[in-house]
VMD Tcl script that draws the C-alpha trace (Angstrom):
set ca {
  {18.59 30.67 -31.02}
  {18.26 28.41 -28.01}
  {22.00 27.68 -27.89}
  {22.70 31.40 -27.49}
  {20.31 31.60 -24.51}
  {21.89 28.76 -22.53}
  {25.12 29.69 -20.74}
  {27.95 27.38 -21.74}
  {30.08 27.87 -18.64}
  {28.01 25.44 -16.55}
  {25.94 22.44 -17.57}
  {22.27 22.67 -16.66}
  {21.39 21.30 -13.24}
  {19.35 18.14 -13.59}
  {17.44 16.77 -10.64}
  {17.18 12.99 -10.49}
  {14.54 11.17 -8.53}
  {14.04 7.58 -7.44}
  {11.18 5.67 -5.93}
  {10.20 2.04 -5.59}
  {6.99 0.23 -4.80}
  {5.95 -2.77 -2.71}
  {4.62 -4.85 -5.60}
  {5.79 -8.44 -5.89}
  {7.90 -9.33 -8.94}
  {5.97 -9.80 -12.17}
  {6.54 -13.06 -14.05}
  {7.78 -12.76 -17.63}
  {4.66 -14.43 -19.03}
  {2.26 -12.14 -17.14}
  {-0.15 -10.08 -19.21}
  {-2.84 -7.64 -18.20}
  {-5.42 -9.70 -20.09}
  {-4.58 -12.85 -18.13}
  {-4.67 -11.15 -14.74}
  {-7.75 -11.64 -12.57}
  {-6.65 -9.40 -9.71}
  {-4.30 -6.62 -8.75}
  {-0.62 -7.37 -8.32}
  {0.08 -8.55 -4.77}
  {2.07 -6.36 -2.38}
  {5.22 -7.49 -0.61}
  {4.62 -7.96 3.10}
  {8.31 -7.76 4.02}
  {9.04 -4.20 2.91}
  {8.62 -2.32 6.17}
  {10.02 1.22 6.38}
  {13.45 0.13 7.62}
  {13.68 -2.54 4.91}
  {12.71 0.00 2.23}
  {15.58 2.14 3.49}
  {18.06 -0.76 3.47}
  {17.05 -2.29 0.12}
  {16.56 0.88 -1.92}
  {17.00 4.32 -0.45}
  {20.38 3.82 1.21}
  {21.81 2.83 -2.18}
  {20.26 5.81 -3.93}
  {21.38 8.20 -1.24}
  {24.93 6.90 -1.25}
  {25.13 6.67 2.53}
  {27.07 3.45 3.06}
  {28.29 2.77 6.57}
  {29.07 -0.88 5.79}
  {31.99 -0.25 3.43}
  {30.02 -0.94 0.26}
  {30.58 1.58 -2.53}
  {28.40 4.65 -2.30}
  {25.23 4.79 -4.36}
  {24.10 7.34 -6.86}
  {24.91 10.44 -4.86}
  {23.16 12.91 -7.15}
  {19.63 11.63 -6.48}
  {17.75 14.73 -5.31}
  {14.21 13.44 -4.92}
  {13.41 10.21 -3.08}
  {9.92 8.91 -2.50}
  {7.69 5.91 -2.97}
  {4.94 4.52 -5.14}
  {2.30 1.79 -4.79}
  {2.24 0.46 -1.24}
  {4.84 2.88 0.12}
  {2.86 4.77 2.72}
  {3.21 7.58 5.24}
  {5.16 5.41 7.69}
  {7.78 4.70 5.00}
  {8.09 8.36 4.00}
  {8.30 9.48 7.64}
  {11.10 6.96 8.27}
  {12.97 8.11 5.13}
  {12.61 11.75 6.09}
  {14.05 11.07 9.54}
  {16.98 9.05 8.17}
  {17.76 11.56 5.42}
  {17.59 14.51 7.82}
  {19.95 12.72 10.22}
  {22.29 11.85 7.36}
  {22.31 15.42 6.04}
  {22.96 16.79 9.54}
  {25.88 14.37 9.98}
  {27.31 15.34 6.58}
  {27.04 19.04 7.44}
  {28.76 18.48 10.79}
  {31.57 16.53 9.10}
  {32.04 19.27 6.51}
  {32.35 21.90 9.24}
  {35.15 20.02 11.05}
}
mol new
graphics top color blue
foreach p $ca { graphics top sphere $p radius 0.5 }
foreach p [lrange $ca 0 end-1] q [lrange $ca 1 end] { graphics top cylinder $p $q radius 0.2 }
display resetview
């Protein structure tokens, strides 16, 4: 049986991911049938703002004293409107954060 094949000493490792998009909020009464055009993109979600509004919370890296985010998010990316400049910025910030965490753990 399946339960005999799964070791009970450790729970299975589950990878969680998170990603947002740059779409503007959708009104409650919006329907696909009533839409004449694609949903508009936010113009204010530059790479650093994407980090501040979303990724920093998911990553749990709070330097401002706010409670840490969901620290077990393993995969972070982006969807509609999140482009290469956003992902490059996130990669740089996450690499710096991971390097700082590793240095702190070694002290």
